[in-house]
ROLUMZA-425087 format. One line per 10 residues: number of its first residue (from 0); for each residue x, y, z of C-alpha. Coordinates in nm, 2 decimals, padded with zeros to 4 digits. Example, Ala and Ser with C-alpha at 12.3 -4.5 7.8 and 13.67 -1.06 7.14 Angstrom:
2
0) 01.23/-00.45/00.78  01.37/-00.11/00.71
% end
This chain:
817
0) 00.00/-00.01/00.01  00.30/00.24/00.05  00.42/00.21/-00.28  00.14/00.28/-00.42  00.06/00.59/-00.23  00.42/00.68/-00.39  00.33/00.63/-00.74  00.02/00.82/-00.65  00.21/01.13/-00.54  00.47/01.12/-00.80
10) 00.22/01.08/-01.09  -00.01/01.39/-00.91  00.32/01.58/-00.87  00.30/01.67/-01.24  00.00/01.91/-01.31  -00.14/02.08/-01.66  00.00/02.35/-01.52  00.38/02.22/-01.50  00.25/02.07/-01.89  00.13/02.43/-02.02
20) 00.46/02.58/-01.88  00.68/02.38/-02.06  00.53/02.32/-02.42  00.30/02.61/-02.64  -00.01/02.52/-02.79  00.12/02.47/-03.11  00.38/02.20/-02.98  00.07/02.08/-02.77  -00.12/02.05/-03.09  00.12/01.80/-03.26
30) 00.12/01.59/-02.94  -00.22/01.49/-02.87  -00.30/01.53/-03.24  -00.61/01.78/-03.14  -00.69/02.13/-03.13  -00.52/02.20/-02.79  -00.65/02.60/-02.79  -00.98/02.45/-02.74  -00.93/02.17/-02.54  -00.75/02.40/-02.29
40) -00.96/02.73/-02.33  -01.17/02.59/-02.05  -00.87/02.50/-01.85  -00.74/02.87/-01.82  -01.06/02.99/-01.60  -00.97/02.71/-01.35  -00.79/02.94/-01.17  -00.49/03.24/-01.21  -00.20/03.04/-01.23  -00.37/02.80/-01.54
50) -00.47/03.15/-01.72  -00.16/03.24/-01.69  00.03/02.95/-01.82  -00.20/02.92/-02.12  -00.22/03.25/-02.23  00.21/03.24/-02.19  00.18/02.89/-02.40  00.01/03.06/-02.70  00.22/03.14/-02.99  -00.02/03.20/-03.28
60) -00.27/03.44/-03.24  -00.57/03.60/-03.49  -00.70/03.93/-03.41  -01.02/04.05/-03.58  -01.08/04.42/-03.60  -01.41/04.60/-03.72  -01.64/04.88/-03.76  -01.88/04.73/-03.52  -01.61/04.69/-03.28  -01.44/05.04/-03.28
70) -01.81/05.17/-03.24  -01.84/04.97/-02.93  -01.54/05.03/-02.78  -01.47/05.15/-02.43  -01.21/05.38/-02.30  -00.93/05.20/-02.08  -01.02/04.87/-02.32  -00.69/04.65/-02.45  -00.64/04.44/-02.78  -00.69/04.10/-02.71
80) -00.35/04.05/-02.80  -00.24/04.15/-02.44  -00.34/03.83/-02.28  -00.07/03.66/-02.50  00.25/03.83/-02.45  00.45/03.56/-02.60  00.29/03.55/-02.96  00.49/03.48/-03.22  00.24/03.46/-03.50  00.01/03.78/-03.53
90) -00.28/03.77/-03.82  -00.46/04.07/-03.80  -00.79/03.98/-03.93  -01.00/04.29/-04.09  -01.36/04.29/-04.07  -01.53/04.56/-04.31  -01.91/04.57/-04.17  -01.91/04.97/-04.20  -02.23/04.97/-04.42  -02.44/04.68/-04.23
100) -02.37/04.88/-03.90  -02.47/05.21/-04.06  -02.79/05.02/-04.14  -02.88/04.89/-03.78  -02.81/05.26/-03.67  -03.03/05.40/-03.94  -03.29/05.17/-03.85  -03.26/05.16/-03.46  -03.26/05.51/-03.50  -03.58/05.57/-03.67
110) -03.78/05.34/-03.41  -03.69/05.59/-03.18  -03.81/05.88/-03.44  -03.44/06.03/-03.46  -03.29/06.06/-03.83  -02.92/06.07/-03.96  -02.68/05.79/-03.84  -02.58/06.01/-03.55  -02.19/05.98/-03.45  -02.15/05.77/-03.75
120) -02.05/06.04/-04.00  -01.68/05.95/-03.96  -01.60/05.57/-03.93  -01.27/05.47/-03.91  -01.06/05.36/-04.16  -00.87/05.00/-04.22  -00.53/05.17/-04.10  -00.68/05.30/-03.74  -00.87/04.95/-03.71  -00.56/04.78/-03.77
130) -00.40/04.99/-03.48  -00.64/04.83/-03.24  -00.49/04.52/-03.28  -00.21/04.63/-03.10  -00.37/04.89/-02.84  -00.21/04.85/-02.50  00.04/04.58/-02.59  00.38/04.64/-02.45  00.70/04.68/-02.64  00.87/04.44/-02.55
140) 00.56/04.18/-02.64  00.51/04.38/-02.99  00.90/04.30/-03.02  00.84/03.85/-03.04  00.67/03.88/-03.31  00.85/03.76/-03.62  00.53/03.67/-03.81  00.27/03.91/-03.97  -00.01/03.84/-04.18  -00.34/04.08/-04.26
150) -00.65/04.02/-04.45  -00.97/04.19/-04.54  -01.31/04.06/-04.55  -01.68/04.18/-04.58  -01.97/04.07/-04.32  -02.25/03.78/-04.43  -02.44/04.15/-04.48  -02.17/04.35/-04.73  -01.88/04.28/-04.94  -01.55/04.40/-04.86
160) -01.41/04.70/-05.04  -01.05/04.74/-05.14  -00.76/04.67/-04.87  -00.54/04.97/-04.83  -00.23/04.75/-04.76  -00.04/05.07/-04.75  -00.18/05.23/-04.51  -00.25/04.87/-04.32  00.14/04.81/-04.32  00.24/05.17/-04.22
170) 00.03/05.12/-03.93  00.15/04.80/-03.81  00.51/04.73/-03.92  00.70/05.02/-03.73  00.52/04.85/-03.41  00.64/04.55/-03.49  01.04/04.58/-03.48  01.13/04.19/-03.49  00.93/04.11/-03.82  01.11/03.82/-04.03
180) 00.76/03.73/-04.22  00.48/03.97/-04.38  00.24/03.82/-04.52  -00.01/04.05/-04.70  -00.08/03.93/-05.06  -00.46/04.03/-05.04  -00.62/03.98/-05.39  -00.80/04.33/-05.38  -00.60/04.60/-05.28  -00.66/05.00/-05.28
190) -00.45/05.15/-05.51  -00.09/05.07/-05.67  -00.21/05.10/-06.02  00.05/05.13/-06.36  00.07/05.44/-06.30  00.09/05.50/-05.91  00.45/05.52/-05.85  00.36/05.71/-05.45  00.21/05.42/-05.27  00.43/05.16/-05.37
200) 00.70/05.39/-05.32  00.58/05.45/-05.00  00.50/05.10/-04.91  00.86/04.98/-04.96  01.01/05.23/-04.75  00.83/05.14/-04.45  00.94/04.79/-04.51  01.30/04.87/-04.56  01.30/05.14/-04.26  01.13/04.94/-04.02
210) 01.16/04.59/-04.08  01.54/04.58/-04.13  01.55/04.15/-04.04  01.29/04.06/-04.32  01.34/03.73/-04.45  00.98/03.69/-04.63  00.74/03.91/-04.81  00.41/03.85/-04.97  00.27/04.09/-05.17  -00.04/04.13/-05.38
220) 00.01/04.10/-05.74  -00.15/04.42/-05.88  00.04/04.65/-06.19  00.21/04.88/-05.98  00.35/04.65/-05.68  00.69/04.67/-05.76  00.76/05.04/-05.82  01.01/05.15/-05.61  01.14/04.76/-05.51  01.51/04.89/-05.46
230) 01.46/05.03/-05.16  01.40/04.65/-05.06  01.77/04.61/-05.06  01.80/04.78/-04.74  01.64/04.45/-04.60  01.92/04.25/-04.60  01.83/03.94/-04.47  01.55/03.90/-04.79  01.51/03.59/-04.95  01.18/03.56/-05.06
240) 00.99/03.74/-05.23  00.65/03.68/-05.34  00.38/03.87/-05.57  00.17/03.62/-05.74  -00.20/03.62/-05.62  -00.27/03.38/-05.90  -00.65/03.25/-05.82  -00.79/03.62/-05.98  -00.67/03.62/-06.32  -00.68/03.97/-06.36
250) -00.38/04.00/-06.07  -00.05/04.08/-06.23  00.25/04.23/-06.22  00.33/04.48/-06.46  00.73/04.44/-06.53  00.91/04.70/-06.69  01.32/04.80/-06.65  01.31/04.96/-06.39  01.10/04.67/-06.16  01.37/04.42/-06.35
260) 01.69/04.67/-06.22  01.51/04.71/-05.86  01.47/04.29/-05.84  01.81/04.28/-05.91  01.98/04.52/-05.64  01.83/04.31/-05.40  02.15/04.14/-05.26  02.00/03.83/-05.07  01.66/03.71/-05.26  01.73/03.33/-05.33
270) 01.34/03.30/-05.48  01.09/03.51/-05.64  00.74/03.44/-05.73  00.62/03.66/-06.05  00.31/03.68/-06.22  00.42/03.92/-06.45  00.32/04.10/-06.76  00.61/04.24/-07.00  00.44/04.50/-07.18  00.69/04.44/-07.45
280) 00.55/04.16/-07.74  00.93/04.04/-07.74  00.93/03.97/-07.36  01.30/04.17/-07.35  01.23/04.21/-06.97  01.10/03.88/-06.88  01.47/03.78/-07.04  01.66/04.01/-06.84  01.55/03.91/-06.53  01.61/03.52/-06.63
290) 01.92/03.64/-06.77  02.16/03.89/-06.76  02.00/04.14/-06.48  01.87/03.84/-06.28  01.96/03.89/-05.85  02.29/03.76/-05.79  02.16/03.51/-05.51  01.84/03.39/-05.70  01.80/03.01/-05.66  01.46/02.96/-05.76
300) 01.25/03.20/-05.99  00.85/03.08/-06.07  00.70/03.25/-06.34  00.39/03.31/-06.45  00.44/03.55/-06.73  00.27/03.69/-07.01  00.40/03.96/-07.28  00.22/04.18/-07.48  00.00/04.09/-07.80  00.18/04.40/-08.03
310) 00.41/04.69/-08.00  00.14/04.90/-07.98  -00.06/04.77/-07.71  00.15/04.78/-07.43  -00.12/04.64/-07.14  -00.31/04.38/-07.38  -00.20/03.98/-07.25  -00.05/03.69/-07.45  00.00/03.40/-07.21  00.31/03.20/-07.16
320) 00.31/02.88/-07.01  00.42/02.87/-06.58  00.74/02.76/-06.55  00.96/02.72/-06.27  01.37/02.80/-06.36  01.64/02.68/-06.07  01.98/02.85/-06.14  02.32/02.85/-05.89  02.42/03.15/-05.73  02.75/03.28/-05.82
330) 02.73/03.09/-06.20  02.56/03.28/-06.49  02.43/02.98/-06.70  02.04/02.86/-06.63  02.07/02.52/-06.45  01.71/02.41/-06.58  01.36/02.50/-06.65  01.07/02.29/-06.56  00.70/02.37/-06.62  00.50/02.44/-06.33
340) 00.29/02.11/-06.27  00.11/02.27/-06.03  00.00/02.51/-06.28  -00.03/02.41/-06.56  -00.24/02.21/-06.80  -00.26/02.12/-07.15  -00.40/02.42/-07.28  -00.09/02.59/-07.13  00.14/02.41/-07.34  -00.03/02.46/-07.70
350) 00.27/02.53/-07.95  00.19/02.93/-07.99  00.31/02.97/-07.60  00.50/02.73/-07.57  00.71/02.91/-07.87  00.67/03.26/-07.69  00.83/03.12/-07.37  01.08/02.93/-07.62  01.16/03.30/-07.77  01.22/03.46/-07.39
360) 01.43/03.19/-07.29  01.68/03.25/-07.60  01.70/03.55/-07.56  01.78/03.52/-07.20  02.08/03.24/-07.23  02.20/03.46/-07.55  02.25/03.76/-07.28  02.46/03.54/-07.09  02.88/03.55/-07.07  03.01/03.33/-07.33
370) 03.03/02.98/-07.20  02.70/03.04/-07.00  02.46/03.05/-07.25  02.30/02.70/-07.30  02.03/02.59/-07.07  02.14/02.26/-06.84  01.83/02.09/-06.87  01.42/02.18/-07.02  01.14/02.00/-06.92  00.82/02.02/-07.08
380) 00.52/01.84/-06.87  00.37/01.78/-07.23  00.30/01.94/-07.57  -00.08/01.99/-07.69  -00.09/01.89/-08.02  -00.49/01.90/-08.04  -00.68/02.06/-08.31  -00.77/02.32/-08.06  -00.46/02.39/-07.97  -00.24/02.43/-08.27
390) -00.54/02.64/-08.43  -00.49/03.04/-08.38  -00.76/03.21/-08.19  -00.78/03.41/-08.53  -00.92/03.15/-08.70  -00.85/02.99/-09.02  -00.85/02.68/-09.17  -00.90/02.38/-08.99  -00.79/02.08/-09.14  -00.56/01.78/-09.07
400) -00.34/01.96/-09.34  -00.37/02.32/-09.27  -00.30/02.26/-08.90  -00.01/02.03/-08.96  00.09/02.33/-09.18  00.10/02.56/-08.87  00.24/02.34/-08.65  00.58/02.30/-08.89  00.62/02.69/-08.81  00.66/02.64/-08.47
410) 00.87/02.33/-08.48  01.08/02.39/-08.81  01.43/02.52/-08.79  01.30/02.87/-08.83  01.13/02.86/-08.47  01.16/02.96/-08.17  01.12/02.61/-07.97  01.43/02.47/-08.23  01.63/02.77/-08.17  01.63/02.70/-07.76
420) 01.69/02.31/-07.79  01.97/02.41/-07.96  02.10/02.57/-07.65  01.97/02.28/-07.42  02.21/02.05/-07.28  01.89/01.79/-07.17  01.52/01.82/-07.29  01.25/01.61/-07.18  00.89/01.59/-07.19  00.71/01.40/-06.96
430) 00.38/01.29/-07.16  00.25/01.30/-07.52  -00.15/01.30/-07.59  -00.11/01.13/-07.94  -00.51/01.01/-07.89  -00.56/01.41/-07.92  -00.36/01.49/-08.17  -00.48/01.62/-08.49  -00.28/01.32/-08.66  00.00/01.07/-08.66
440) 00.20/01.29/-08.90  00.13/01.58/-08.63  00.30/01.35/-08.35  00.59/01.26/-08.55  00.67/01.63/-08.57  00.72/01.70/-08.19  00.87/01.34/-08.15  01.13/01.43/-08.43  01.20/01.80/-08.22  01.15/01.67/-07.83
450) 01.21/01.34/-07.88  01.02/01.04/-07.73  00.87/01.16/-07.38  01.00/01.03/-07.09  00.68/00.89/-06.89  00.45/00.83/-07.13  00.25/00.78/-07.46  -00.12/00.85/-07.46  -00.25/00.63/-07.78  -00.62/00.56/-07.86
460) -00.59/00.25/-07.72  -00.42/00.37/-07.36  -00.13/00.50/-07.21  00.16/00.35/-07.31  00.41/00.38/-07.03  00.77/00.47/-07.14  00.93/00.45/-06.75  01.19/00.17/-06.65  00.94/-00.06/-06.59  00.71/00.00/-06.89
470) 00.46/-00.22/-06.94  00.64/-00.53/-06.79  00.62/-00.36/-06.47  00.60/-00.63/-06.11  00.36/-00.76/-05.93  00.28/-00.44/-05.81  00.19/-00.29/-06.16  -00.16/-00.50/-06.21  -00.20/-00.30/-06.59  00.14/-00.48/-06.65
480) 00.12/-00.76/-06.55  -00.24/-00.79/-06.75  -00.04/-00.71/-07.04  00.22/-00.97/-06.98  -00.07/-01.20/-06.99  -00.16/-01.09/-07.27  00.18/-01.11/-07.47  00.22/-01.47/-07.34  -00.17/-01.59/-07.46  -00.01/-01.72/-07.76
490) -00.06/-02.07/-07.94  00.17/-02.29/-07.86  00.50/-02.30/-08.12  00.47/-02.67/-08.23  00.11/-02.50/-08.37  00.23/-02.25/-08.49  00.49/-02.39/-08.68  00.20/-02.65/-08.82  -00.04/-02.33/-08.95  00.27/-02.18/-09.11
500) 00.42/-02.51/-09.30  00.03/-02.57/-09.41  00.03/-02.20/-09.55  00.36/-02.25/-09.71  00.21/-02.56/-09.86  -00.10/-02.42/-09.96  00.06/-02.06/-10.12  00.29/-02.33/-10.35  00.01/-02.49/-10.50  -00.13/-02.11/-10.58
510) 00.15/-02.05/-10.72  00.17/-02.32/-10.95  -00.15/-02.25/-11.09  -00.09/-01.92/-11.13  -00.31/-01.70/-10.90  00.00/-01.50/-10.72  -00.21/-01.30/-10.56  -00.37/-01.54/-10.33  -00.04/-01.71/-10.26  00.06/-01.38/-10.10
520) -00.20/-01.37/-09.89  -00.16/-01.69/-09.79  00.23/-01.65/-09.73  00.11/-01.31/-09.53  -00.15/-01.54/-09.33  00.10/-01.79/-09.25  00.41/-01.59/-09.16  00.42/-01.36/-08.79  00.27/-01.03/-08.80  00.55/-00.74/-08.85
530) 00.55/-00.35/-08.79  00.60/-00.28/-09.11  00.38/-00.54/-09.31  00.10/-00.50/-09.04  -00.26/-00.31/-09.09  -00.55/-00.20/-08.87  -00.75/-00.53/-08.87  -00.44/-00.79/-08.88  -00.34/-00.59/-08.48  -00.73/-00.60/-08.42
540) -00.76/-01.01/-08.51  -00.39/-01.05/-08.31  -00.61/-00.85/-08.01  -00.86/-01.07/-08.02  -00.66/-01.38/-08.00  -00.50/-01.29/-07.74  -00.80/-01.19/-07.51  -00.93/-01.53/-07.59  -00.56/-01.71/-07.54  -00.58/-01.54/-07.19
550) -00.92/-01.65/-07.09  -00.84/-01.98/-07.23  -00.51/-02.07/-07.05  -00.70/-01.87/-06.72  -01.00/-02.16/-06.73  -00.74/-02.46/-06.82  -00.53/-02.32/-06.51  -00.89/-02.35/-06.32  -00.96/-02.71/-06.41  -01.26/-02.92/-06.55
560) -01.51/-02.86/-06.29  -01.47/-02.52/-06.30  -01.54/-02.52/-06.69  -01.80/-02.77/-06.60  -01.96/-02.49/-06.35  -01.95/-02.21/-06.67  -01.64/-02.08/-06.70  -01.51/-01.81/-06.53  -01.79/-01.82/-06.29  -01.58/-01.92/-05.99
570) -01.41/-01.57/-06.05  -01.66/-01.32/-06.02  -01.64/-01.20/-06.35  -01.94/-01.07/-06.53  -01.76/-00.97/-06.93  -01.86/-01.24/-07.19  -01.59/-01.28/-07.49  -01.80/-01.41/-07.80  -01.63/-01.48/-08.12  -01.77/-01.59/-08.48
580) -02.07/-01.35/-08.39  -02.16/-01.19/-08.75  -02.19/-00.82/-08.84  -02.42/-00.63/-08.60  -02.65/-00.40/-08.81  -02.59/-00.11/-08.71  -02.28/-00.13/-08.55  -02.15/00.10/-08.23  -02.01/00.43/-08.25  -01.65/00.37/-08.31
590) -01.36/00.49/-08.10  -01.29/00.70/-08.36  -01.42/00.99/-08.43  -01.70/01.07/-08.13  -02.03/01.16/-08.21  -02.14/01.43/-07.99  -02.46/01.49/-07.80  -02.81/01.33/-07.95  -02.59/01.19/-08.28  -02.44/00.96/-08.02
600) -02.71/00.91/-07.84  -02.92/00.74/-08.12  -02.63/00.55/-08.23  -02.57/00.36/-07.94  -02.93/00.26/-07.85  -02.98/00.16/-08.22  -02.66/-00.03/-08.19  -02.74/-00.18/-07.77  -03.09/-00.26/-08.00  -02.93/-00.47/-08.23
610) -02.70/-00.69/-07.97  -03.04/-00.80/-07.76  -03.22/-00.87/-08.12  -02.89/-01.08/-08.22  -02.88/-01.30/-07.91  -03.24/-01.34/-07.89  -03.24/-01.45/-08.20  -02.98/-01.69/-08.14  -03.08/-01.84/-07.81  -03.46/-01.74/-07.78
620) -03.61/-02.13/-07.64  -03.96/-02.24/-07.72  -04.27/-02.13/-07.69  -04.37/-02.33/-07.43  -04.00/-02.28/-07.26  -04.01/-01.89/-07.27  -04.39/-01.91/-07.09  -04.25/-02.14/-06.83  -03.91/-01.89/-06.82  -04.15/-01.60/-06.81
630) -04.35/-01.70/-06.50  -04.04/-01.83/-06.30  -03.85/-01.47/-06.34  -03.91/-01.09/-06.41  -03.76/-01.00/-06.73  -03.56/-00.64/-06.72  -03.82/-00.32/-06.84  -03.80/-00.34/-07.21  -03.70/-00.72/-07.25  -03.93/-01.03/-07.32
640) -04.03/-01.22/-07.02  -03.72/-01.53/-07.05  -03.57/-01.36/-07.32  -03.13/-01.42/-07.34  -03.06/-01.05/-07.34  -03.24/-01.00/-07.00  -02.85/-01.12/-06.87  -02.70/-00.82/-07.01  -02.65/-00.52/-06.85  -02.78/-00.22/-07.00
650) -02.56/00.05/-06.79  -02.25/-00.09/-06.92  -02.11/-00.06/-07.19  -02.03/-00.35/-07.51  -01.80/-00.36/-07.73  -01.74/-00.51/-08.09  -01.47/-00.60/-08.31  -01.63/-00.67/-08.65  -01.31/-00.73/-08.82  -01.28/-01.02/-08.62
660) -01.61/-01.13/-08.57  -01.59/-01.04/-08.16  -01.82/-00.91/-07.94  -01.76/-00.88/-07.51  -02.05/-00.80/-07.31  -02.07/-00.74/-06.99  -02.36/-00.89/-06.78  -02.58/-00.82/-06.46  -02.38/-01.11/-06.23  -02.10/-01.35/-06.25
670) -02.40/-01.63/-06.23  -02.53/-01.48/-06.56  -02.22/-01.45/-06.73  -02.15/-01.82/-06.71  -02.47/-01.88/-06.82  -02.48/-01.68/-07.15  -02.12/-01.84/-07.26  -02.27/-02.16/-07.19  -02.59/-02.10/-07.38  -02.36/-01.98/-07.63
680) -02.12/-02.22/-07.66  -02.39/-02.47/-07.71  -02.57/-02.29/-07.97  -02.24/-02.27/-08.18  -02.15/-02.63/-08.20  -02.54/-02.73/-08.21  -02.56/-02.51/-08.57  -02.25/-02.68/-08.69  -02.14/-02.59/-09.05  -02.48/-02.63/-09.18
690) -02.69/-02.36/-09.00  -02.64/-02.06/-09.28  -02.75/-01.79/-08.95  -02.55/-01.87/-08.73  -02.16/-01.90/-08.78  -02.00/-02.21/-08.72  -01.70/-02.06/-08.50  -01.95/-01.92/-08.30  -01.76/-01.98/-07.91  -01.82/-01.78/-07.61
700) -01.56/-01.76/-07.31  -01.58/-01.57/-06.97  -01.30/-01.31/-06.95  -01.13/-01.42/-06.60  -01.16/-01.16/-06.32  -00.82/-01.08/-06.27  -00.80/-00.90/-06.62  -01.09/-00.66/-06.61  -01.03/-00.55/-06.22  -00.64/-00.49/-06.42
710) -00.78/-00.22/-06.65  -01.14/-00.14/-06.53  -01.19/00.26/-06.50  -01.52/00.28/-06.46  -01.81/00.02/-06.41  -01.94/00.03/-06.77  -01.61/00.06/-06.92  -01.48/-00.28/-06.87  -01.54/-00.42/-07.25  -01.37/-00.10/-07.40
720) -01.07/-00.11/-07.18  -01.01/-00.52/-07.22  -01.02/-00.43/-07.65  -00.79/-00.11/-07.55  -00.52/-00.31/-07.36  -00.53/-00.61/-07.62  -00.48/-00.38/-07.89  -00.20/-00.19/-07.68  00.02/-00.54/-07.63  00.00/-00.58/-07.97
730) 00.16/-00.26/-08.09  00.41/-00.28/-07.76  00.51/-00.61/-07.94  00.51/-00.50/-08.28  00.75/-00.20/-08.19  00.98/-00.38/-07.92  01.08/-00.65/-08.24  01.08/-00.40/-08.45  01.34/-00.25/-08.26  01.49/-00.58/-08.17
740) 01.51/-00.83/-08.45  01.72/-01.09/-08.30  01.47/-01.11/-07.98  01.32/-01.41/-07.95  00.95/-01.38/-08.00  00.80/-01.47/-07.66  01.07/-01.25/-07.45  00.95/-01.01/-07.19  00.92/-00.63/-07.34  01.07/-00.35/-07.20
750) 00.88/-00.14/-07.37  01.10/00.16/-07.40  01.24/00.34/-07.71  01.43/00.63/-07.62  01.60/00.89/-07.88  01.89/00.71/-07.88  01.77/00.44/-08.13  01.96/00.37/-08.44  01.91/00.61/-08.70  01.96/00.92/-08.54
760) 02.17/01.14/-08.68  02.50/01.23/-08.47  02.51/01.57/-08.51  02.16/01.56/-08.35  02.11/01.63/-07.96  01.75/01.62/-07.94  01.44/01.44/-08.09  01.43/01.10/-08.24  01.53/01.04/-08.58  01.52/00.83/-08.92
770) 01.45/00.42/-08.84  01.33/00.49/-08.53  01.10/00.80/-08.59  00.95/00.53/-08.90  00.85/00.27/-08.68  00.70/00.52/-08.42  00.52/00.64/-08.74  00.42/00.31/-08.84  00.29/00.22/-08.43  00.08/00.57/-08.45
780) -00.11/00.52/-08.77  -00.15/00.16/-08.69  -00.35/00.29/-08.36  -00.53/00.59/-08.53  -00.64/00.30/-08.77  -00.76/00.05/-08.56  -00.94/00.28/-08.35  -01.19/00.37/-08.62  -01.25/-00.03/-08.66  -01.45/-00.15/-08.36
790) -01.70/00.03/-08.13  -01.83/00.06/-07.77  -02.24/00.19/-07.69  -02.41/00.15/-07.42  -02.74/00.28/-07.32  -02.76/00.63/-07.25  -02.92/00.84/-06.89  -03.31/00.88/-06.86  -03.26/01.27/-06.92  -03.10/01.20/-07.32
800) -02.76/01.35/-07.18  -02.47/01.12/-07.21  -02.12/01.21/-07.09  -01.92/00.85/-07.25  -01.76/01.00/-07.52  -01.54/01.20/-07.26  -01.53/00.96/-07.06  -01.43/00.64/-07.27  -01.13/00.94/-07.37  -01.08/00.99/-07.01
810) -01.09/00.56/-06.95  -00.83/00.53/-07.22  -00.55/00.76/-07.00  -00.65/00.61/-06.72  -00.67/00.23/-06.71  -00.30/00.16/-06.69  -00.23/00.42/-06.49
% end
């Protein structure tokens, strides 16, 4: 008992008071993973000691100052900041509720029969509200504050007016001598226009005189915010300057020679973020800031730039892609230039905008001393080759030929981008979207200049990953495993040899009879498909064969009991593949080109109806059996009772490959999929070769679940994704075997084409050339041609709207991610 009492006394010796005296509130939030201000706010009311310990542990304080608070201010009243003498981070939240306060006072006085606003004739300004946040504080407490942020907002009845940032900071900064960080990046400020040199000069002078320890400065992006910025040279510790409030596209910083000279005078500036506009069409001021007039300590420059549209209109804007530039202090060379992935989208990296950026960067590099006039590394997130990206806003012809000619202007030898690339040591493009490109020729033009993307190439049939693992990724890359399965799903080598021998013998017989065309066709059918001789129909037939063999091999591995129970029903898959299917009338909409709105909806509905009619005609039971089935189970809406098509899931798309006689369907459940596959196979076996209405090769199999799970982006797009993956695996195989003719046919695929492939001229530093470019052209053309030979369709939504054209494209890009 004595030991227990001693332990109890020892535990009681450590109190909440001791904890609050040792740890500040910010540390307690990390320790307890909660909002400790709220948890300990009640504890401070327990006694004077806890109140003092709690208030001394607070390091971050927000003080709200409003016209309503100022109106009710009493003599001797102090700011809430006085309760927290050890505060180091202060946020002053100004609330502009003058309009609502005037309205309330006016209504209250009217109720008492008094007109007018009374003592509200002169309301306090924003600078007075800001001073209220420091009223009653001690000089010692104010000296501890190292971080200041200010904001202005309205109340729920009225919107805030523009912030008087000069007056607010002039009221606060002189009273806070220890400031190291100031955040005044409000998006709507008073004054600081392009011709307002007084306000900005006052602002920078106040900061330079009263914040000598300033290290970080966040300013609003207004036209004249950098006018007089040279005064900040007295802030010898200023390392970070931010003037790019990018949420409002109207906010912009005017970058003229005076602003460039002022920025270059900042001795310790290491990071600079600007939403800058150069009033010259050629971007001379941007080039000077990046090149010869760069601040000597600058390490990182984040730009969202624009230039003037023409010389006579300095304020008209033509956007450039947002970029991040890195430098080595003390060295003139540009270390790296990368597109800003957080701000860029595909529209920012259209050819005309990239050309403007290249012009600025080339001019910046040319302004540097000899030997340093190059860019060590250039990286673009993408290069947009779509029709909308290449077409100029002014209009013009929109045909592929006209757009390709326009693209030649940007990528030709006289273009700004090739001139920049001549100064670059290493060039990388993360990805190219060939599925949205105007033509395969346009993609080849980009590859000739920029080289192969380092991460992925987006085709009509999915994403071709080009990293270190590629499509042959390990077990953690499900799509890579599915692709390997499809690549390995081939006929046994002995059977292939027998087929080749039989085709050769038949070709000799046809040649002996003089039918040279038939002989050539037979030789082509017996020989393995190669890239230079392949056609789109052959690619699709090979893709369908791979899917079938993958399903058959999975079925064989499952054992005879599983086959007897209906194929892949044990795996829970709902996808069924049929072979020997006649062409549907009407066929589904092809993958390329996609139709829009009502036309797409009508064609999809007709295609889905044609599938249901064909299945019902093929598998419909006898009338007596149909009547019995109708009583046994309810039919789906719009489907006859007991009809085989009732097993289909109308909310999911089906895929049709007419040239291969293949049809991929999605059923409502795994049981329905197994039953449908069994019925179709039985119908094909019973028809034999004598029934002209049913193909003798008609058969069906349930696709393995793991194959479907590996590619499914959306529940309704599984069938289409499977065909895409199979076609993509064929294209990768053709590319690899053409690049490595001595490789064994069954070897694993690295799927990583590079610019160092054979055929590249020795004097070319970047880009894809020679035989490698020709092979890629063939792959792109096969991909585009095959996309027009098979289709996807599903029932539209009840409101007539359908987002499947967009989602199909999105699924194509995300299926292998």
